[in-house]
Backbone as JSON Lines, residues from 0, in Angstrom:
{"i":0,"aa":"M","n":[30.47,-5.36,-50.34],"ca":[28.96,-5.19,-51.08],"c":[27.65,-5.21,-50.82]}
{"i":1,"aa":"L","n":[27.73,-6.47,-50.15],"ca":[26.17,-7.41,-50.01],"c":[25.77,-6.62,-48.49]}
{"i":2,"aa":"L","n":[26.56,-5.42,-48.13],"ca":[26.29,-4.08,-47.02],"c":[25.67,-3.27,-47.31]}
{"i":3,"aa":"L","n":[25.97,-2.52,-49.36],"ca":[25.36,-2.15,-49.21],"c":[23.97,-2.42,-49.92]}
{"i":4,"aa":"A","n":[24.0,-3.98,-50.28],"ca":[22.05,-4.32,-51.25],"c":[22.07,-4.04,-49.76]}
{"i":5,"aa":"G","n":[22.2,-4.13,-48.63],"ca":[21.08,-4.32,-47.44],"c":[20.48,-2.94,-47.42]}
{"i":6,"aa":"L","n":[21.19,-1.74,-47.56],"ca":[20.98,-0.54,-47.02],"c":[20.08,-0.25,-48.03]}
{"i":7,"aa":"A","n":[20.33,-0.2,-49.52],"ca":[19.18,0.22,-50.38],"c":[17.89,0.32,-50.14]}
{"i":8,"aa":"P","n":[17.16,-0.76,-49.33],"ca":[15.92,-0.66,-49.24],"c":[15.58,0.45,-48.09]}
{"i":9,"aa":"L","n":[16.03,0.88,-48.06],"ca":[16.04,1.3,-45.62],"c":[16.21,3.06,-46.44]}
{"i":10,"aa":"A","n":[17.23,2.84,-47.78],"ca":[17.64,4.34,-48.46],"c":[16.24,5.14,-49.03]}
{"i":11,"aa":"A","n":[15.71,3.74,-49.4],"ca":[14.28,4.01,-50.56],"c":[13.08,4.63,-49.39]}
{"i":12,"aa":"Q","n":[13.06,3.61,-48.3],"ca":[12.13,3.76,-47.58],"c":[12.16,5.19,-47.08]}
{"i":13,"aa":"D","n":[13.0,5.75,-47.1],"ca":[13.05,7.06,-45.74],"c":[12.6,8.21,-47.25]}
{"i":14,"aa":"Q","n":[13.19,7.78,-48.36],"ca":[12.24,8.7,-49.2],"c":[11.23,8.68,-49.67]}
{"i":15,"aa":"T","n":[10.02,7.6,-49.25],"ca":[8.62,7.55,-49.41],"c":[7.89,8.05,-48.54]}
{"i":16,"aa":"N","n":[8.29,8.2,-47.36],"ca":[7.99,8.76,-46.07],"c":[7.66,9.98,-46.01]}
{"i":17,"aa":"P","n":[6.5,10.59,-45.92],"ca":[6.3,12.21,-45.84],"c":[6.8,12.77,-44.76]}
{"i":18,"aa":"P","n":[7.36,14.3,-44.66],"ca":[7.99,14.87,-44.12],"c":[6.72,15.23,-42.59]}
{"i":19,"aa":"T","n":[7.16,14.62,-40.96],"ca":[6.03,14.91,-40.46],"c":[6.21,16.62,-39.87]}
{"i":20,"aa":"A","n":[5.58,17.05,-38.71],"ca":[5.84,17.94,-37.45],"c":[7.0,17.72,-37.08]}
{"i":21,"aa":"P","n":[8.1,18.89,-37.03],"ca":[8.94,18.73,-36.35],"c":[8.18,18.65,-34.34]}
{"i":22,"aa":"P","n":[9.06,17.59,-33.78],"ca":[8.71,17.23,-32.4],"c":[8.79,19.02,-31.54]}
{"i":23,"aa":"D","n":[8.29,18.94,-30.56],"ca":[8.17,19.55,-29.68],"c":[9.41,19.78,-29.02]}
{"i":24,"aa":"K","n":[9.72,21.34,-28.48],"ca":[10.55,21.67,-27.77],"c":[10.22,20.63,-26.49]}
{"i":25,"aa":"P","n":[11.71,20.2,-25.9],"ca":[11.58,19.27,-24.84],"c":[11.44,19.97,-23.62]}
{"i":26,"aa":"G","n":[11.38,21.69,-23.65],"ca":[10.89,22.58,-22.11],"c":[9.51,22.73,-22.94]}
{"i":27,"aa":"E","n":[9.14,22.82,-23.6],"ca":[7.77,23.46,-23.78],"c":[6.63,22.99,-22.91]}
{"i":28,"aa":"L","n":[5.49,23.32,-22.5],"ca":[4.63,22.63,-21.97],"c":[3.57,22.74,-22.8]}
{"i":29,"aa":"K","n":[2.57,22.05,-23.17],"ca":[1.11,22.79,-23.58],"c":[0.52,22.96,-22.2]}
{"i":30,"aa":"D","n":[-0.71,23.29,-23.11],"ca":[-1.79,24.24,-22.06],"c":[-3.02,22.69,-21.77]}
{"i":31,"aa":"R","n":[-2.91,22.02,-20.51],"ca":[-3.71,21.3,-20.09],"c":[-4.77,21.74,-19.37]}
{"i":32,"aa":"P","n":[-5.99,21.68,-19.76],"ca":[-6.96,21.86,-18.8],"c":[-6.63,21.23,-16.92]}
{"i":33,"aa":"K","n":[-7.05,21.35,-16.68],"ca":[-6.81,21.27,-14.61],"c":[-8.64,20.15,-14.9]}
{"i":34,"aa":"P","n":[-8.17,19.04,-13.95],"ca":[-9.14,18.37,-13.63],"c":[-9.85,18.93,-12.49]}
{"i":35,"aa":"K","n":[-11.21,18.82,-12.84],"ca":[-12.61,19.48,-11.86],"c":[-12.09,18.52,-10.58]}
{"i":36,"aa":"T","n":[-12.22,19.13,-9.37],"ca":[-12.49,17.82,-8.62],"c":[-13.8,18.27,-7.67]}
{"i":37,"aa":"S","n":[-14.02,18.35,-6.73],"ca":[-15.45,18.35,-5.98],"c":[-15.2,18.69,-4.82]}
{"i":38,"aa":"G","n":[-13.98,19.02,-4.12],"ca":[-13.4,18.99,-2.8],"c":[-13.73,17.9,-1.7]}
{"i":39,"aa":"K","n":[-14.2,16.57,-2.56],"ca":[-14.52,16.07,-1.52],"c":[-13.15,14.52,-1.33]}
{"i":40,"aa":"Q","n":[-13.57,13.38,-0.69],"ca":[-12.16,12.68,-0.44],"c":[-12.99,11.58,-1.39]}
{"i":41,"aa":"V","n":[-11.71,11.39,-2.21],"ca":[-12.46,10.6,-3.31],"c":[-12.27,8.8,-2.32]}
{"i":42,"aa":"V","n":[-13.47,8.24,-2.5],"ca":[-13.52,6.99,-1.77],"c":[-12.39,6.34,-2.69]}
{"i":43,"aa":"P","n":[-11.21,5.13,-2.86],"ca":[-11.2,4.22,-3.43],"c":[-12.02,3.43,-3.66]}
{"i":44,"aa":"P","n":[-11.54,2.58,-5.33],"ca":[-12.25,1.4,-5.65],"c":[-12.03,0.52,-4.97]}
{"i":45,"aa":"E","n":[-11.43,0.26,-4.11],"ca":[-11.27,-1.23,-3.32],"c":[-12.48,-1.06,-2.28]}
{"i":46,"aa":"E","n":[-12.8,0.54,-1.83],"ca":[-13.59,0.71,-0.76],"c":[-15.07,0.86,-1.33]}
{"i":47,"aa":"D","n":[-15.43,1.13,-2.57],"ca":[-16.69,1.44,-3.33],"c":[-17.57,0.03,-2.76]}
{"i":48,"aa":"K","n":[-18.93,0.49,-2.51],"ca":[-19.52,-0.62,-1.49],"c":[-20.02,-0.94,-3.16]}
{"i":49,"aa":"S","n":[-20.24,0.0,-4.44],"ca":[-21.17,-0.93,-5.59],"c":[-19.97,-1.37,-6.31]}
{"i":50,"aa":"Y","n":[-18.68,-2.48,-6.17],"ca":[-18.37,-3.06,-6.64],"c":[-18.15,-4.7,-5.69]}
{"i":51,"aa":"A","n":[-18.86,-4.07,-4.69],"ca":[-18.96,-5.8,-3.77],"c":[-20.28,-6.45,-4.62]}
{"i":52,"aa":"S","n":[-19.15,-7.68,-4.98],"ca":[-19.97,-8.72,-5.44],"c":[-20.01,-10.02,-4.93]}
{"i":53,"aa":"E","n":[-19.27,-10.09,-3.25],"ca":[-19.18,-11.03,-2.56],"c":[-20.52,-11.94,-2.2]}
{"i":54,"aa":"N","n":[-20.68,-13.03,-1.96],"ca":[-21.18,-14.07,-1.36],"c":[-21.06,-14.46,-0.27]}
{"i":55,"aa":"F","n":[-21.34,-14.11,1.34],"ca":[-21.25,-14.51,2.1],"c":[-21.58,-15.99,2.89]}
{"i":56,"aa":"S","n":[-21.15,-16.71,3.29],"ca":[-21.28,-18.17,3.65],"c":[-20.39,-18.6,5.45]}
{"i":57,"aa":"F","n":[-21.31,-19.25,5.98],"ca":[-19.89,-19.83,6.96],"c":[-19.3,-19.84,6.79]}
{"i":58,"aa":"N","n":[-17.69,-19.58,7.39],"ca":[-16.39,-19.73,6.72],"c":[-15.37,-19.22,7.66]}
{"i":59,"aa":"P","n":[-15.24,-19.69,8.99],"ca":[-14.57,-19.56,10.0],"c":[-13.18,-18.99,9.45]}
{"i":60,"aa":"L","n":[-12.35,-19.7,8.79],"ca":[-10.8,-18.98,7.86],"c":[-11.05,-18.1,7.66]}
{"i":61,"aa":"E","n":[-11.52,-18.26,6.61],"ca":[-12.02,-16.48,5.68],"c":[-12.1,-15.68,6.85]}
{"i":62,"aa":"S","n":[-13.05,-15.66,7.73],"ca":[-12.93,-14.62,8.56],"c":[-11.97,-14.53,9.85]}
{"i":63,"aa":"Q","n":[-11.38,-15.07,9.93],"ca":[-9.93,-14.96,10.33],"c":[-8.89,-14.37,9.83]}
{"i":64,"aa":"K","n":[-9.2,-14.85,8.28],"ca":[-7.85,-14.08,7.32],"c":[-8.61,-12.44,7.42]}
{"i":65,"aa":"W","n":[-9.59,-12.31,6.95],"ca":[-10.1,-10.99,6.92],"c":[-10.06,-10.27,8.45]}
{"i":66,"aa":"V","n":[-9.82,-10.39,9.35],"ca":[-9.43,-10.21,10.7],"c":[-8.29,-9.31,10.61]}
{"i":67,"aa":"G","n":[-7.11,-10.35,10.14],"ca":[-6.08,-9.92,9.78],"c":[-5.6,-9.23,8.4]}
{"i":68,"aa":"V","n":[-6.63,-9.23,8.02],"ca":[-6.73,-8.04,7.32],"c":[-6.46,-6.57,7.65]}
{"i":69,"aa":"G","n":[-7.71,-6.62,8.36],"ca":[-8.21,-5.26,8.88],"c":[-7.26,-5.14,10.05]}
{"i":70,"aa":"D","n":[-6.61,-5.49,11.13],"ca":[-5.84,-6.14,11.81],"c":[-3.92,-4.99,10.86]}
{"i":71,"aa":"Y","n":[-4.18,-5.45,10.03],"ca":[-3.26,-4.73,9.3],"c":[-3.34,-3.14,8.64]}
{"i":72,"aa":"Y","n":[-4.81,-3.1,8.29],"ca":[-5.16,-1.41,8.46],"c":[-5.5,-0.7,9.69]}
{"i":73,"aa":"W","n":[-5.35,-1.0,10.28],"ca":[-5.78,-0.76,11.6],"c":[-4.38,-0.19,11.89]}
{"i":74,"aa":"K","n":[-3.27,-0.99,11.56],"ca":[-2.14,-0.06,12.22],"c":[-1.48,0.32,11.26]}
{"i":75,"aa":"K","n":[-1.73,0.51,10.09],"ca":[-1.71,2.09,9.36],"c":[-2.68,3.23,9.36]}
{"i":76,"aa":"G","n":[-3.47,2.93,10.64],"ca":[-4.34,4.12,10.95],"c":[-5.58,4.6,9.88]}
{"i":77,"aa":"K","n":[-5.91,2.98,8.81],"ca":[-6.76,3.26,7.61],"c":[-8.11,2.88,8.53]}
{"i":78,"aa":"Y","n":[-9.0,3.1,9.57],"ca":[-10.04,3.21,10.3],"c":[-11.06,2.14,9.39]}
{"i":79,"aa":"T","n":[-11.44,3.65,8.14],"ca":[-12.42,2.59,7.52],"c":[-12.48,1.28,6.55]}
{"i":80,"aa":"A","n":[-11.12,1.55,6.04],"ca":[-10.97,0.17,5.68],"c":[-10.61,-0.89,7.12]}
{"i":81,"aa":"A","n":[-10.2,-0.88,7.98],"ca":[-10.3,-1.61,8.99],"c":[-11.52,-2.14,9.11]}
{"i":82,"aa":"A","n":[-12.64,-1.27,9.57],"ca":[-13.62,-1.37,9.39],"c":[-15.02,-2.46,8.58]}
{"i":83,"aa":"G","n":[-13.86,-1.97,7.69],"ca":[-14.77,-2.84,6.13],"c":[-14.29,-4.17,6.47]}
{"i":84,"aa":"R","n":[-13.42,-4.41,6.58],"ca":[-12.52,-5.74,6.97],"c":[-13.23,-6.62,7.72]}
{"i":85,"aa":"Y","n":[-13.55,-6.29,9.84],"ca":[-14.06,-6.61,10.31],"c":[-14.93,-6.74,9.93]}
{"i":86,"aa":"D","n":[-15.87,-5.97,9.64],"ca":[-17.32,-6.22,9.42],"c":[-17.53,-7.61,8.07]}
{"i":87,"aa":"A","n":[-16.94,-8.28,7.6],"ca":[-16.95,-8.52,6.63],"c":[-16.33,-9.98,7.37]}
{"i":88,"aa":"A","n":[-15.49,-10.0,8.17],"ca":[-15.69,-11.63,9.13],"c":[-16.75,-11.9,9.61]}
{"i":89,"aa":"T","n":[-17.48,-10.89,10.6],"ca":[-18.52,-10.68,11.17],"c":[-19.65,-11.66,9.96]}
{"i":90,"aa":"K","n":[-19.55,-11.3,8.77],"ca":[-20.56,-12.07,7.84],"c":[-20.08,-13.31,7.81]}
{"i":91,"aa":"Y","n":[-18.5,-13.52,7.59],"ca":[-18.2,-15.13,7.48],"c":[-18.03,-15.89,8.38]}
{"i":92,"aa":"N","n":[-18.25,-15.02,9.72],"ca":[-18.48,-16.04,10.94],"c":[-19.1,-14.91,12.08]}
{"i":93,"aa":"D","n":[-20.58,-15.28,12.4],"ca":[-21.27,-14.63,13.13],"c":[-20.95,-14.69,14.36]}
{"i":94,"aa":"G","n":[-20.3,-15.62,14.82],"ca":[-19.87,-15.61,16.05],"c":[-18.24,-15.57,15.96]}
{"i":95,"aa":"N","n":[-17.91,-15.02,15.87],"ca":[-16.26,-14.16,15.91],"c":[-16.17,-13.37,16.65]}
{"i":96,"aa":"A","n":[-16.39,-12.94,17.51],"ca":[-15.63,-12.46,18.86],"c":[-14.92,-11.23,18.93]}
{"i":97,"aa":"E","n":[-13.59,-11.85,18.24],"ca":[-12.72,-10.5,18.01],"c":[-12.8,-9.79,16.58]}
{"i":98,"aa":"A","n":[-13.81,-10.22,16.11],"ca":[-14.03,-9.09,14.86],"c":[-15.19,-8.07,15.1]}
{"i":99,"aa":"W","n":[-16.11,-8.85,16.28],"ca":[-17.21,-7.85,16.57],"c":[-16.56,-6.67,18.16]}
{"i":100,"aa":"L","n":[-15.7,-7.02,18.13],"ca":[-14.72,-6.25,19.22],"c":[-14.19,-5.08,18.79]}
{"i":101,"aa":"K","n":[-13.27,-5.8,17.4],"ca":[-12.17,-4.52,16.62],"c":[-13.0,-4.2,16.05]}
{"i":102,"aa":"L","n":[-14.56,-4.52,15.33],"ca":[-15.23,-3.23,14.44],"c":[-15.47,-2.9,15.8]}
{"i":103,"aa":"G","n":[-16.22,-2.98,16.48],"ca":[-16.6,-1.58,17.7],"c":[-15.82,-0.46,17.64]}
{"i":104,"aa":"K","n":[-14.39,-1.18,18.19],"ca":[-12.9,-0.21,18.41],"c":[-13.18,1.1,16.75]}
{"i":105,"aa":"A","n":[-13.29,0.15,15.66],"ca":[-13.0,0.83,14.55],"c":[-13.7,1.73,14.56]}
{"i":106,"aa":"E","n":[-15.31,1.3,14.66],"ca":[-16.45,2.15,14.42],"c":[-16.64,3.66,15.37]}
{"i":107,"aa":"E","n":[-15.95,3.35,16.35],"ca":[-15.48,4.32,17.33],"c":[-14.55,5.57,17.35]}
{"i":108,"aa":"K","n":[-13.39,4.67,16.86],"ca":[-12.53,5.87,15.96],"c":[-12.89,6.51,14.83]}
{"i":109,"aa":"L","n":[-14.07,6.0,14.45],"ca":[-14.67,6.6,12.57],"c":[-15.8,7.96,13.38]}
{"i":110,"aa":"K","n":[-15.89,7.7,14.93],"ca":[-16.97,8.51,15.85],"c":[-18.25,8.44,15.29]}
{"i":111,"aa":"D","n":[-18.89,6.75,14.77],"ca":[-20.02,6.09,14.77],"c":[-20.59,5.68,16.28]}
{"i":112,"aa":"A","n":[-21.0,5.88,16.75],"ca":[-21.76,5.83,17.99],"c":[-22.51,4.99,17.57]}
{"i":113,"aa":"A","n":[-23.41,4.63,16.65],"ca":[-24.31,3.84,16.89],"c":[-23.63,2.49,16.13]}
{"i":114,"aa":"N","n":[-23.1,2.16,15.23],"ca":[-22.64,1.52,14.7],"c":[-21.71,0.57,16.1]}
{"i":115,"aa":"A","n":[-20.77,1.18,16.62],"ca":[-19.65,1.17,17.48],"c":[-20.68,0.46,18.92]}
{"i":116,"aa":"K","n":[-21.93,1.26,19.15],"ca":[-22.95,-0.1,20.2],"c":[-23.2,-0.93,19.48]}
{"i":117,"aa":"A","n":[-23.59,-1.0,18.55],"ca":[-24.24,-2.14,17.93],"c":[-23.22,-3.77,17.63]}
{"i":118,"aa":"A","n":[-22.06,-2.89,17.53],"ca":[-20.58,-4.25,17.62],"c":[-20.78,-4.75,18.74]}
{"i":119,"aa":"Y","n":[-20.77,-3.69,19.69],"ca":[-20.08,-3.9,20.89],"c":[-21.47,-4.9,21.64]}
{"i":120,"aa":"I","n":[-22.44,-4.45,21.12],"ca":[-23.68,-5.56,21.78],"c":[-23.84,-6.66,21.22]}
{"i":121,"aa":"K","n":[-23.37,-7.29,20.12],"ca":[-22.88,-8.29,19.25],"c":[-21.54,-8.97,19.87]}
{"i":122,"aa":"Y","n":[-20.45,-8.31,19.91],"ca":[-20.13,-8.85,20.89],"c":[-20.22,-9.47,22.64]}
{"i":123,"aa":"L","n":[-20.53,-8.69,23.1],"ca":[-21.59,-9.13,24.3],"c":[-21.96,-10.26,24.12]}
{"i":124,"aa":"A","n":[-23.22,-10.42,22.78],"ca":[-23.69,-11.69,22.9],"c":[-23.15,-12.75,22.65]}
{"i":125,"aa":"V","n":[-22.24,-12.66,21.91],"ca":[-21.44,-14.05,21.62],"c":[-20.41,-14.15,22.41]}
{"i":126,"aa":"A","n":[-20.26,-13.9,23.26],"ca":[-18.66,-13.71,24.69],"c":[-18.99,-12.94,25.62]}
{"i":127,"aa":"P","n":[-19.8,-13.22,26.45],"ca":[-20.57,-12.86,28.08],"c":[-19.65,-12.72,28.42]}
{"i":128,"aa":"D","n":[-19.11,-13.87,28.74],"ca":[-17.63,-14.12,30.13],"c":[-16.56,-13.46,29.57]}
{"i":129,"aa":"A","n":[-16.28,-12.29,28.56],"ca":[-15.06,-12.1,28.01],"c":[-14.53,-11.51,29.36]}
{"i":130,"aa":"K","n":[-12.87,-11.26,29.21],"ca":[-12.37,-10.14,30.46],"c":[-12.78,-9.09,30.08]}
{"i":131,"aa":"D","n":[-13.28,-8.99,29.25],"ca":[-13.18,-6.24,29.23],"c":[-14.71,-6.93,29.58]}
{"i":132,"aa":"A","n":[-15.76,-7.29,29.28],"ca":[-16.91,-7.39,29.07],"c":[-17.88,-6.31,30.12]}
{"i":133,"aa":"A","n":[-17.11,-6.12,31.21],"ca":[-17.45,-5.3,32.25],"c":[-17.29,-4.03,31.34]}
{"i":134,"aa":"E","n":[-15.66,-3.82,30.93],"ca":[-15.74,-2.43,30.31],"c":[-15.89,-2.02,29.22]}
{"i":135,"aa":"I","n":[-16.56,-3.22,28.28],"ca":[-17.43,-2.89,27.23],"c":[-18.81,-2.61,27.79]}
{"i":136,"aa":"R","n":[-19.55,-2.82,28.62],"ca":[-20.34,-2.4,28.86],"c":[-20.38,-1.58,29.71]}
{"i":137,"aa":"K","n":[-19.63,-0.59,30.12],"ca":[-19.32,0.71,30.09],"c":[-19.53,1.75,29.2]}
{"i":138,"aa":"K","n":[-18.55,0.87,28.81],"ca":[-18.74,2.16,27.34],"c":[-19.98,2.14,26.63]}
{"i":139,"aa":"I","n":[-20.76,1.0,26.78],"ca":[-22.22,0.64,25.76],"c":[-23.23,1.68,26.55]}
{"i":140,"aa":"E","n":[-23.15,1.64,27.98],"ca":[-23.61,2.81,28.77],"c":[-23.47,4.63,28.35]}
{"i":141,"aa":"K","n":[-22.37,4.97,28.28],"ca":[-21.87,6.06,27.67],"c":[-22.08,6.84,27.02]}
{"i":142,"aa":"M","n":[-22.13,5.39,25.55],"ca":[-23.43,6.18,24.18],"c":[-24.33,6.11,24.63]}
{"i":143,"aa":"K","n":[-25.57,5.64,25.65],"ca":[-26.54,6.22,25.5],"c":[-27.17,7.55,25.18]}
């Protein structure tokens, strides 16, 4: 008897609701407009410079962290992302020779000779006695 008393309000509720339109058939597709594309590559939000609000100050540990993140993107073949991370590393520590060298290599991969040359020149200024200094000087000469 208690069970019937509990079901009575549910039955009354079903009668008060107006009928709704039948649901769409499962196989039926609605017409949707196709999204417009410009044909250009879309810049992901993490690479969009307009979102950048970073305040850089001398921080060698943060610089080294960004080099590691850049290495991750380098291994994935995402040279634009890697160059951005190496550039951030140089802003945290202007004397980070590894970051300048890797930034130069990333810019070379992106076919930006002017930025690659500038990064290599800064690398040589920071580490003039590096093992690969002669090789980097030759690269700079070829870029002229």
